[in-house]
MIDOSE-1310 file (N, C-alpha, C; in nm, 2 decimals, decimal comma, always signed):
residues 195
mhlr	+9,29/+11,10/+9,79/+9,25/+11,09/+9,92/+9,14/+11,18/+9,99; +9,06/+11,15/+10,07/+8,95/+11,24/+10,13/+9,04/+11,33/+10,24; +9,05/+11,42/+10,30/+9,09/+11,50/+10,38/+8,97/+11,52/+10,49; +8,99/+11,40/+10,60/+8,87/+11,41/+10,69/+8,81/+11,56/+10,76
gknn	+8,72/+11,60/+10,86/+8,76/+11,72/+10,91/+8,74/+11,67/+11,05; +8,68/+11,75/+11,15/+8,77/+11,75/+11,31/+8,65/+11,66/+11,36; +8,57/+11,58/+11,26/+8,50/+11,42/+11,37/+8,54/+11,35/+11,26; +8,64/+11,36/+11,17/+8,66/+11,20/+11,07/+8,60/+11,17/+10,96
lies	+8,52/+11,31/+10,99/+8,38/+11,30/+10,86/+8,45/+11,35/+10,71; +8,39/+11,32/+10,61/+8,45/+11,36/+10,53/+8,45/+11,51/+10,42; +8,47/+11,61/+10,44/+8,43/+11,73/+10,46/+8,36/+11,75/+10,32; +8,23/+11,85/+10,26/+8,18/+11,81/+10,15/+8,06/+11,93/+10,18
vffg	+8,02/+11,95/+10,01/+7,94/+12,09/+10,00/+7,84/+12,09/+9,95; +7,71/+12,14/+10,00/+7,56/+12,15/+9,87/+7,60/+12,27/+9,79; +7,52/+12,20/+9,67/+7,48/+12,32/+9,57/+7,34/+12,28/+9,50; +7,23/+12,33/+9,54/+7,11/+12,32/+9,51/+7,07/+12,43/+9,44
gtfd	+7,00/+12,40/+9,31/+6,93/+12,54/+9,21/+6,83/+12,51/+9,14; +6,78/+12,57/+9,03/+6,68/+12,50/+8,96/+6,72/+12,49/+8,87; +6,91/+12,48/+8,82/+6,94/+12,43/+8,71/+6,79/+12,39/+8,56; +6,76/+12,52/+8,54/+6,72/+12,52/+8,41/+6,73/+12,57/+8,30
pihn	+6,85/+12,55/+8,18/+6,94/+12,41/+8,25/+7,00/+12,52/+8,30; +7,07/+12,39/+8,33/+7,23/+12,39/+8,39/+7,36/+12,41/+8,28; +7,42/+12,51/+8,31/+7,48/+12,57/+8,21/+7,64/+12,66/+8,24; +7,76/+12,70/+8,14/+7,91/+12,68/+8,12/+7,89/+12,81/+8,28
ghle	+7,79/+12,87/+8,31/+7,81/+13,03/+8,44/+7,81/+12,89/+8,56; +7,69/+12,80/+8,59/+7,70/+12,63/+8,68/+7,88/+12,55/+8,68; +7,91/+12,55/+8,59/+8,06/+12,50/+8,57/+8,14/+12,58/+8,64; +8,13/+12,69/+8,59/+8,28/+12,80/+8,66/+8,23/+12,75/+8,75
iisy	+8,12/+12,81/+8,86/+8,16/+12,80/+9,00/+8,20/+12,69/+9,07; +8,12/+12,56/+9,02/+8,17/+12,42/+9,05/+8,33/+12,44/+9,04; +8,36/+12,49/+8,93/+8,50/+12,47/+8,88/+8,59/+12,53/+9,04; +8,56/+12,67/+9,03/+8,68/+12,77/+9,12/+8,64/+12,69/+9,31
iknn	+8,49/+12,66/+9,34/+8,53/+12,55/+9,41/+8,58/+12,46/+9,44; +8,56/+12,37/+9,36/+8,68/+12,28/+9,34/+8,80/+12,27/+9,36; +8,88/+12,43/+9,33/+9,00/+12,41/+9,26/+9,03/+12,49/+9,40; +8,92/+12,59/+9,53/+8,99/+12,71/+9,55/+8,99/+12,65/+9,71
fnfn	+8,90/+12,55/+9,76/+8,85/+12,52/+9,84/+8,90/+12,38/+9,90; +8,88/+12,30/+10,01/+8,93/+12,19/+10,03/+8,80/+12,09/+10,00; +8,73/+12,06/+9,99/+8,58/+11,99/+9,98/+8,68/+11,86/+9,86; +8,58/+11,74/+9,94/+8,63/+11,65/+9,90/+8,53/+11,59/+9,79
kmfl	+8,43/+11,63/+9,79/+8,25/+11,61/+9,73/+8,19/+11,74/+9,75; +8,09/+11,75/+9,62/+7,97/+11,85/+9,62/+7,86/+11,76/+9,59; +7,75/+11,75/+9,70/+7,60/+11,71/+9,63/+7,53/+11,82/+9,53; +7,52/+11,76/+9,47/+7,44/+11,87/+9,36/+7,30/+11,78/+9,33
spag	+7,23/+11,88/+9,37/+7,01/+11,92/+9,39/+6,99/+11,95/+9,27; +6,91/+11,91/+9,21/+6,84/+11,96/+9,09/+6,67/+12,03/+9,18; +6,66/+12,14/+9,23/+6,51/+12,14/+9,27/+6,41/+12,08/+9,22; +6,28/+12,04/+9,35/+6,16/+11,99/+9,30/+6,08/+12,12/+9,31
nqym	+5,93/+12,07/+9,38/+5,86/+12,17/+9,39/+5,94/+12,28/+9,44; +5,97/+12,42/+9,38/+6,01/+12,49/+9,44/+5,88/+12,61/+9,54; +5,90/+12,55/+9,69/+5,78/+12,64/+9,68/+5,78/+12,82/+9,71; +5,88/+12,89/+9,65/+5,89/+13,03/+9,72/+5,89/+13,09/+9,54
ktmp	+5,91/+13,03/+9,45/+5,92/+13,05/+9,36/+5,77/+13,05/+9,28; +5,73/+13,20/+9,17/+5,63/+13,18/+9,19/+5,59/+13,12/+9,02; +5,68/+13,06/+8,93/+5,68/+13,06/+8,83/+5,75/+12,90/+8,80; +5,69/+12,79/+8,81/+5,73/+12,69/+8,77/+5,86/+12,70/+8,67
piat	+5,99/+12,60/+8,69/+6,03/+12,58/+8,58/+6,01/+12,50/+8,41; +6,02/+12,54/+8,33/+6,02/+12,49/+8,19/+6,03/+12,38/+8,18; +6,15/+12,31/+8,21/+6,20/+12,19/+8,18/+6,15/+12,06/+8,34; +6,07/+11,97/+8,30/+6,08/+11,87/+8,37/+6,14/+11,84/+8,52
peqr	+6,13/+11,79/+8,59/+6,21/+11,75/+8,71/+6,33/+11,66/+8,65; +6,22/+11,56/+8,59/+6,35/+11,43/+8,53/+6,48/+11,47/+8,42; +6,42/+11,61/+8,28/+6,49/+11,69/+8,25/+6,50/+11,74/+8,25; +6,55/+11,82/+8,39/+6,65/+11,89/+8,48/+6,84/+11,82/+8,56
femc	+6,75/+11,73/+8,57/+6,82/+11,60/+8,65/+6,91/+11,57/+8,53; +6,87/+11,49/+8,43/+6,92/+11,44/+8,31/+7,02/+11,52/+8,23; +7,00/+11,68/+8,28/+7,05/+11,75/+8,19/+7,26/+11,77/+8,25; +7,21/+11,77/+8,42/+7,29/+11,76/+8,50/+7,36/+11,59/+8,49
klaf	+7,29/+11,52/+8,44/+7,38/+11,40/+8,48/+7,50/+11,43/+8,32; +7,47/+11,47/+8,23/+7,50/+11,49/+8,08/+7,66/+11,56/+8,13; +7,60/+11,68/+8,21/+7,75/+11,78/+8,20/+7,77/+11,71/+8,30; +7,85/+11,66/+8,39/+7,88/+11,62/+8,48/+7,96/+11,47/+8,49
dddf	+8,04/+11,45/+8,40/+8,15/+11,32/+8,42/+8,30/+11,31/+8,58; +8,22/+11,33/+8,69/+8,42/+11,34/+8,75/+8,33/+11,28/+8,91; +8,40/+11,24/+8,96/+8,38/+11,21/+9,08/+8,37/+11,27/+9,22; +8,39/+11,41/+9,21/+8,37/+11,54/+9,29/+8,21/+11,56/+9,27
itlv	+8,16/+11,56/+9,24/+8,03/+11,58/+9,24/+7,94/+11,45/+9,19; +7,81/+11,45/+9,30/+7,70/+11,35/+9,35/+7,59/+11,39/+9,32; +7,52/+11,30/+9,20/+7,42/+11,41/+9,18/+7,28/+11,37/+9,29; +7,21/+11,49/+9,30/+7,13/+11,39/+9,43/+6,90/+11,40/+9,35
dyei	+6,87/+11,28/+9,31/+6,68/+11,29/+9,28/+6,65/+11,32/+9,39; +6,70/+11,35/+9,52/+6,59/+11,35/+9,61/+6,49/+11,44/+9,59; +6,51/+11,52/+9,56/+6,40/+11,72/+9,54/+6,30/+11,65/+9,43; +6,34/+11,60/+9,27/+6,31/+11,55/+9,20/+6,18/+11,47/+9,18
krss	+6,22/+11,39/+9,30/+6,13/+11,27/+9,29/+5,93/+11,28/+9,41; +6,01/+11,40/+9,47/+5,93/+11,44/+9,54/+5,76/+11,49/+9,51; +5,69/+11,51/+9,52/+5,62/+11,57/+9,50/+5,53/+11,73/+9,56; +5,59/+11,68/+9,73/+5,55/+11,80/+9,81/+5,68/+11,92/+9,74
psyt	+5,67/+12,03/+9,85/+5,77/+12,10/+9,80/+5,92/+12,07/+9,82; +6,00/+12,15/+9,84/+6,14/+12,08/+9,82/+6,23/+12,21/+9,92; +6,24/+12,20/+10,05/+6,32/+12,26/+10,13/+6,37/+12,20/+10,25; +6,58/+12,26/+10,14/+6,69/+12,22/+10,17/+6,70/+12,14/+10,32
ietl	+6,63/+12,22/+10,41/+6,68/+12,16/+10,53/+6,69/+12,01/+10,53; +6,61/+11,98/+10,47/+6,52/+11,84/+10,48/+6,57/+11,73/+10,38; +6,67/+11,83/+10,26/+6,77/+11,79/+10,16/+6,89/+11,69/+10,26; +6,94/+11,81/+10,32/+7,04/+11,82/+10,41/+7,04/+11,69/+10,51
rylk	+6,91/+11,71/+10,55/+6,83/+11,55/+10,67/+6,95/+11,42/+10,59; +6,81/+11,43/+10,51/+6,81/+11,33/+10,41/+6,97/+11,27/+10,36; +7,06/+11,35/+10,31/+7,17/+11,38/+10,26/+7,28/+11,25/+10,39; +7,28/+11,36/+10,50/+7,31/+11,31/+10,61/+7,30/+11,17/+10,67
nkyp	+7,20/+11,10/+10,68/+7,17/+11,00/+10,65/+7,16/+10,90/+10,57; +7,21/+10,95/+10,42/+7,20/+10,86/+10,33/+7,36/+10,82/+10,30; +7,47/+10,94/+10,34/+7,62/+10,95/+10,31/+7,67/+10,98/+10,46; +7,65/+10,91/+10,57/+7,67/+10,91/+10,70/+7,82/+10,96/+10,70
efei	+7,94/+10,92/+10,60/+8,09/+10,92/+10,64/+8,10/+11,07/+10,53; +7,96/+11,12/+10,52/+8,05/+11,33/+10,48/+7,96/+11,40/+10,56; +8,06/+11,51/+10,54/+8,00/+11,60/+10,72/+8,00/+11,74/+10,58; +7,84/+11,78/+10,55/+7,85/+11,87/+10,47/+7,83/+11,99/+10,53
thiv	+7,96/+12,09/+10,56/+7,98/+12,20/+10,60/+7,90/+12,35/+10,54; +7,91/+12,32/+10,43/+7,92/+12,48/+10,31/+7,76/+12,41/+10,23; +7,68/+12,56/+10,22/+7,59/+12,58/+10,12/+7,60/+12,68/+10,01; +7,68/+12,60/+9,93/+7,65/+12,73/+9,76/+7,51/+12,74/+9,76
lgad	+7,48/+12,91/+9,76/+7,37/+12,99/+9,72/+7,38/+13,11/+9,60; +7,33/+13,14/+9,57/+7,36/+13,31/+9,50/+7,28/+13,43/+9,57; +7,31/+13,51/+9,55/+7,36/+13,61/+9,68/+7,16/+13,67/+9,69; +7,10/+13,61/+9,53/+6,93/+13,68/+9,58/+6,91/+13,55/+9,67
afde	+6,90/+13,46/+9,63/+6,84/+13,34/+9,70/+6,83/+13,39/+9,89; +7,01/+13,39/+9,94/+7,03/+13,44/+10,00/+6,99/+13,54/+10,14; +6,94/+13,67/+10,01/+6,90/+13,74/+10,09/+6,76/+13,71/+10,12; +6,71/+13,54/+10,16/+6,56/+13,54/+10,15/+6,56/+13,38/+10,21
inlw	+6,67/+13,37/+10,32/+6,73/+13,26/+10,38/+6,62/+13,23/+10,54; +6,61/+13,37/+10,56/+6,54/+13,37/+10,66/+6,39/+13,32/+10,64; +6,31/+13,37/+10,53/+6,22/+13,35/+10,47/+6,19/+13,20/+10,48; +6,28/+13,10/+10,46/+6,30/+12,95/+10,45/+6,27/+12,89/+10,51
kngs	+6,20/+12,73/+10,53/+6,19/+12,65/+10,61/+6,30/+12,58/+10,71; +6,30/+12,67/+10,83/+6,41/+12,62/+10,93/+6,55/+12,71/+10,89; +6,51/+12,82/+10,82/+6,64/+12,91/+10,80/+6,68/+12,94/+10,87; +6,69/+12,99/+10,99/+6,75/+13,03/+11,16/+6,83/+12,87/+11,17
ellr	+6,81/+12,76/+11,13/+6,88/+12,64/+11,17/+7,04/+12,63/+11,08; +6,95/+12,69/+10,96/+7,03/+12,64/+10,83/+7,17/+12,77/+10,85; +7,17/+12,88/+10,86/+7,24/+12,99/+10,91/+7,31/+12,94/+11,06; +7,27/+12,92/+11,19/+7,31/+12,86/+11,28/+7,41/+12,75/+11,24
nykf	+7,40/+12,62/+11,17/+7,45/+12,51/+11,14/+7,54/+12,49/+11,01; +7,57/+12,58/+10,97/+7,66/+12,59/+10,81/+7,66/+12,66/+10,76; +7,78/+12,67/+10,68/+7,86/+12,81/+10,66/+7,82/+12,83/+10,52; +7,83/+12,90/+10,40/+7,82/+12,97/+10,29/+7,93/+13,00/+10,25
iiis	+7,86/+12,96/+10,10/+7,96/+13,04/+9,97/+7,84/+13,11/+9,95; +7,84/+13,24/+9,85/+7,77/+13,34/+9,83/+7,83/+13,35/+9,67; +7,73/+13,35/+9,60/+7,78/+13,38/+9,42/+7,79/+13,55/+9,40; +7,83/+13,64/+9,43/+7,75/+13,74/+9,41/+7,77/+13,80/+9,30
rlns	+7,62/+13,88/+9,27/+7,62/+13,99/+9,17/+7,63/+14,14/+9,18; +7,64/+14,17/+9,08/+7,66/+14,37/+9,08/+7,54/+14,42/+9,20; +7,56/+14,49/+9,26/+7,42/+14,59/+9,34/+7,39/+14,48/+9,49; +7,45/+14,34/+9,50/+7,40/+14,29/+9,60/+7,46/+14,32/+9,73
dtep	+7,38/+14,29/+9,87/+7,40/+14,38/+9,96/+7,44/+14,28/+10,06; +7,53/+14,13/+10,07/+7,53/+14,09/+10,13/+7,68/+14,13/+10,15; +7,69/+14,10/+10,31/+7,82/+14,08/+10,32/+7,91/+14,04/+10,39; +8,05/+13,99/+10,38/+8,15/+13,86/+10,46/+8,12/+13,88/+10,59
msni	+8,12/+13,79/+10,59/+8,11/+13,73/+10,78/+8,14/+13,61/+10,80; +8,16/+13,55/+10,99/+8,25/+13,49/+11,01/+8,19/+13,27/+10,88; +8,10/+13,33/+10,87/+8,01/+13,15/+10,85/+7,98/+13,20/+10,63; +8,03/+13,34/+10,64/+8,00/+13,38/+10,48/+8,08/+13,35/+10,40
kiie	+8,14/+13,35/+10,28/+8,28/+13,32/+10,19/+8,17/+13,37/+10,06; +8,20/+13,55/+10,07/+8,15/+13,57/+9,87/+8,26/+13,51/+9,82; +8,18/+13,52/+9,72/+8,23/+13,52/+9,52/+8,17/+13,58/+9,46; +8,30/+13,66/+9,41/+8,22/+13,76/+9,29/+8,18/+13,69/+9,18
slsd	+8,11/+13,75/+9,11/+8,02/+13,64/+9,04/+8,14/+13,59/+8,90; +8,16/+13,47/+8,85/+8,25/+13,47/+8,76/+8,18/+13,44/+8,61; +8,10/+13,47/+8,60/+8,00/+13,43/+8,46/+7,86/+13,55/+8,42; +7,81/+13,57/+8,34/+7,67/+13,69/+8,32/+7,60/+13,63/+8,26
isss	+7,64/+13,48/+8,22/+7,54/+13,34/+8,18/+7,45/+13,37/+8,31; +7,29/+13,34/+8,26/+7,19/+13,28/+8,37/+7,12/+13,21/+8,24; +7,01/+13,11/+8,35/+6,95/+13,07/+8,24/+6,86/+13,09/+8,19; +6,80/+13,20/+8,28/+6,61/+13,28/+8,12/+6,74/+13,38/+8,08
fire	+6,85/+13,40/+8,05/+6,90/+13,44/+7,94/+6,93/+13,33/+7,80; +6,98/+13,22/+7,86/+6,96/+13,08/+7,80/+6,83/+13,07/+7,77; +6,71/+13,04/+7,81/+6,65/+13,00/+7,79/+6,51/+13,10/+7,65; +6,60/+13,28/+7,70/+6,53/+13,32/+7,56/+6,58/+13,36/+7,41
kise	+6,77/+13,32/+7,43/+6,75/+13,33/+7,29/+6,71/+13,20/+7,26; +6,68/+13,10/+7,34/+6,63/+12,96/+7,29/+6,46/+13,00/+7,21; +6,44/+13,09/+7,28/+6,31/+13,09/+7,22/+6,28/+13,19/+7,09; +6,40/+13,29/+7,08/+6,46/+13,31/+7,02/+6,54/+13,34/+6,87
nisv	+6,56/+13,16/+6,90/+6,59/+13,05/+6,83/+6,78/+13,08/+6,79; +6,79/+13,17/+6,86/+6,98/+13,20/+6,85/+7,05/+13,10/+6,94; +7,18/+13,03/+6,90/+7,21/+12,91/+6,95/+7,27/+13,00/+7,05; +7,32/+12,85/+7,16/+7,39/+12,91/+7,31/+7,49/+12,78/+7,30
lhyt	+7,53/+12,72/+7,20/+7,62/+12,63/+7,23/+7,74/+12,69/+7,28; +7,75/+12,86/+7,28/+7,87/+12,90/+7,35/+7,83/+12,91/+7,51; +7,79/+12,90/+7,54/+7,72/+12,92/+7,68/+7,62/+12,75/+7,74; +7,66/+12,68/+7,71/+7,60/+12,56/+7,74/+7,69/+12,46/+7,74
piei	+7,79/+12,31/+7,82/+7,87/+12,20/+7,74/+7,74/+12,16/+7,60; +7,81/+12,05/+7,46/+7,77/+12,06/+7,37/+7,62/+11,95/+7,40; +7,64/+11,85/+7,56/+7,53/+11,76/+7,60/+7,41/+11,86/+7,59; +7,46/+11,94/+7,69/+7,27/+12,04/+7,71/+7,22/+12,08/+7,59
hkyi	+7,34/+12,13/+7,53/+7,22/+12,19/+7,40/+7,23/+12,14/+7,27; +7,26/+11,97/+7,29/+7,19/+11,88/+7,22/+7,05/+11,86/+7,29; +7,08/+11,79/+7,37/+6,98/+11,74/+7,48/+6,86/+11,87/+7,45; +6,88/+11,94/+7,46/+6,78/+12,10/+7,46/+6,74/+12,08/+7,32
kenn	+6,80/+12,04/+7,21/+6,75/+12,07/+7,06/+6,66/+11,90/+7,03; +6,71/+11,84/+7,07/+6,66/+11,71/+7,05/+6,56/+11,70/+7,15; +6,50/+11,73/+7,28/+6,37/+11,73/+7,39/+6,25/+11,87/+7,33; +6,35/+11,95/+7,22/+6,30/+12,10/+7,19/+6,20/+12,13/+7,30
lyr	+6,32/+12,21/+7,40/+6,26/+12,28/+7,49/+6,31/+12,42/+7,52; +6,24/+12,49/+7,57/+6,24/+12,65/+7,59/+6,21/+12,71/+7,48; +6,13/+12,67/+7,38/+6,13/+12,72/+7,27/+5,92/+12,79/+7,27
């Protein structure tokens, strides 16, 4: 049963990221949000051309999308390929407008972000509009300065795993089976990624 918000729309949440690769830390965040909030849908969007990152992802957009696809078999998650199909820079505000048009029955009320990304939101395209129109679920790391506010819910980091940690282990020829779903581990090996 879908719980509907004040506008009779189905309340949902947006989670964008590089996911290079997606790992158990991401899955723990998603599981926590699914079990502790009243969302009926999460729109998961692997980033395309991230204009604010100096280093591009190692895996291609298609490979990162495919890994996300392998990681989920859950009606709660809808994967979004809008950004990876674009060659132009990825802007969260444009992805959210696209989703609003494509899924008019859903209302995205919250955005999931890491504390480091949230700290730079004023540098984003239409960052002030995002702050005005959405609530945020911030995944905090140690020493983060982000403080709770009426539109900000802070979740203490659920895992120490990071994509850069996984890439480093793979480059050192160390197994990452404990840090990623087995399907992702297999895909990384078969495609010789991060070596």
